[in-house]
C-alpha positions as CSV (number, residue, x, y, z in Angstrom):
1,M,-4.5,-3.5,0.0
2,T,-5.6,0.0,0.7
3,I,-7.1,0.9,4.1
4,I,-9.7,3.5,3.6
5,V,-10.6,6.0,6.4
6,S,-14.1,7.3,6.1
7,P,-15.1,10.9,6.4
8,Q,-16.2,10.1,10.0
9,G,-12.8,8.6,10.8
10,D,-14.0,5.0,10.8
11,I,-11.3,2.4,9.8
12,L,-13.1,-0.8,8.9
13,G,-11.3,-4.1,8.9
14,L,-8.1,-2.6,10.4
15,D,-7.6,-5.5,12.9
16,D,-7.7,-8.0,10.1
17,H,-5.1,-6.0,8.1
18,L,-2.9,-5.6,11.1
19,D,-3.0,-9.4,11.9
20,R,-2.1,-10.2,8.3
21,L,0.8,-7.7,8.2
22,K,2.1,-8.9,11.6
23,R,2.2,-12.5,10.2
24,L,4.0,-11.2,7.1
25,V,6.6,-9.3,9.2
26,A,7.2,-12.4,11.4
27,D,7.8,-14.6,8.3
28,L,10.1,-12.0,6.8
29,E,12.1,-11.7,10.0
30,A,12.4,-15.5,10.2
31,L,13.8,-15.5,6.6
32,K,16.3,-12.8,7.5
33,L,17.6,-15.1,10.2
34,G,17.9,-17.9,7.7
35,R,14.8,-19.8,8.9
36,H,12.9,-21.0,5.9
37,P,9.4,-22.5,6.3
38,D,9.7,-26.2,7.1
39,P,8.4,-28.6,4.4
40,A,5.5,-29.8,6.6
41,S,4.1,-26.2,6.8
42,I,4.5,-25.6,3.1
43,E,2.9,-29.0,2.3
44,G,-0.2,-28.0,4.3
45,S,-0.4,-24.6,2.5
46,A,-2.6,-23.7,-0.5
47,G,-0.9,-24.6,-3.7
48,I,-0.7,-23.1,-7.2
49,R,-0.1,-25.0,-10.4
50,G,0.8,-23.9,-13.9
51,W,2.0,-20.6,-12.4
52,V,3.8,-17.7,-14.0
53,L,5.2,-14.5,-12.5
54,D,2.9,-11.6,-13.2
55,T,2.0,-8.1,-12.1
56,R,-1.2,-6.3,-11.4
57,P,-2.2,-2.7,-10.8
58,A,-2.2,-1.3,-7.3
59,P,-3.7,1.9,-6.0
60,C,-1.3,4.8,-5.9
61,L,-1.3,8.6,-6.0
62,R,0.0,10.7,-8.9
63,G,0.7,14.4,-8.6
64,H,3.2,17.1,-7.9
65,I,5.5,16.0,-5.1
66,V,6.7,18.4,-2.4
67,G,9.1,17.8,0.4
68,H,10.2,14.3,-0.7
69,P,13.7,13.3,0.3
70,D,14.6,12.1,-3.2
71,I,12.3,14.0,-5.6
72,R,12.7,17.7,-6.5
73,D,9.8,19.8,-5.3
74,G,7.1,20.3,-7.8
75,R,8.0,17.4,-10.0
76,M,5.2,15.1,-11.2
77,G,5.5,11.7,-9.6
78,V,3.7,8.5,-8.7
79,T,3.8,7.1,-5.3
80,S,4.4,3.5,-4.3
81,D,1.4,1.3,-3.4
82,L,-1.2,3.2,-1.4
83,W,-1.8,1.6,2.0
84,V,-3.9,4.2,3.8
85,W,-6.3,6.6,2.0
86,A,-7.9,9.4,4.1
87,P,-8.6,12.3,1.8
88,D,-11.3,13.8,4.1
89,H,-8.6,13.9,6.8
90,G,-5.9,15.3,4.5
91,Y,-3.4,12.4,4.4
92,A,-2.4,9.2,2.7
93,R,0.2,6.5,3.6
94,T,2.3,4.5,1.2
95,L,4.7,1.7,2.1
96,S,7.5,4.1,2.7
97,R,6.0,7.4,4.0
98,W,3.0,9.6,4.9
99,Y,1.8,12.2,2.4
100,A,-0.1,15.4,3.3
101,L,-2.8,15.7,0.6
102,G,-3.0,19.2,-0.9
103,P,-5.6,20.3,-3.4
104,R,-7.0,17.6,-5.6
105,D,-6.6,17.7,-9.4
106,A,-9.7,19.6,-10.4
107,D,-9.8,18.2,-13.9
108,A,-9.4,14.5,-12.8
109,D,-13.1,13.7,-12.9
110,R,-13.4,15.0,-16.4
111,R,-10.5,12.8,-17.6
112,G,-12.1,9.7,-15.9
113,R,-9.7,9.6,-12.9
114,Q,-10.7,9.6,-9.3
């Protein structure tokens, strides 16, 4: 899930994203307290059969990192999943932190990257 901020500053669907995240946080806090979902609520949930654990790509940023607490300045790095994408406003937000967006990779379009 990436929340995109338009050049005009519009953030479409933000209330839906916030509601979904609040429900997730409430469920995680309950698990932290040892409260697992009761069988009746799980029984009424959507199901999945023949499942396997898998992964899928998620939007992120790749570039030279500056000012990160754990990565040496200037090193090439890849961020965690991108949550907020506002290039026209000069920022992005991953799960763990805000990033100030500097100049874009001028050759990215030629290589087929956005």
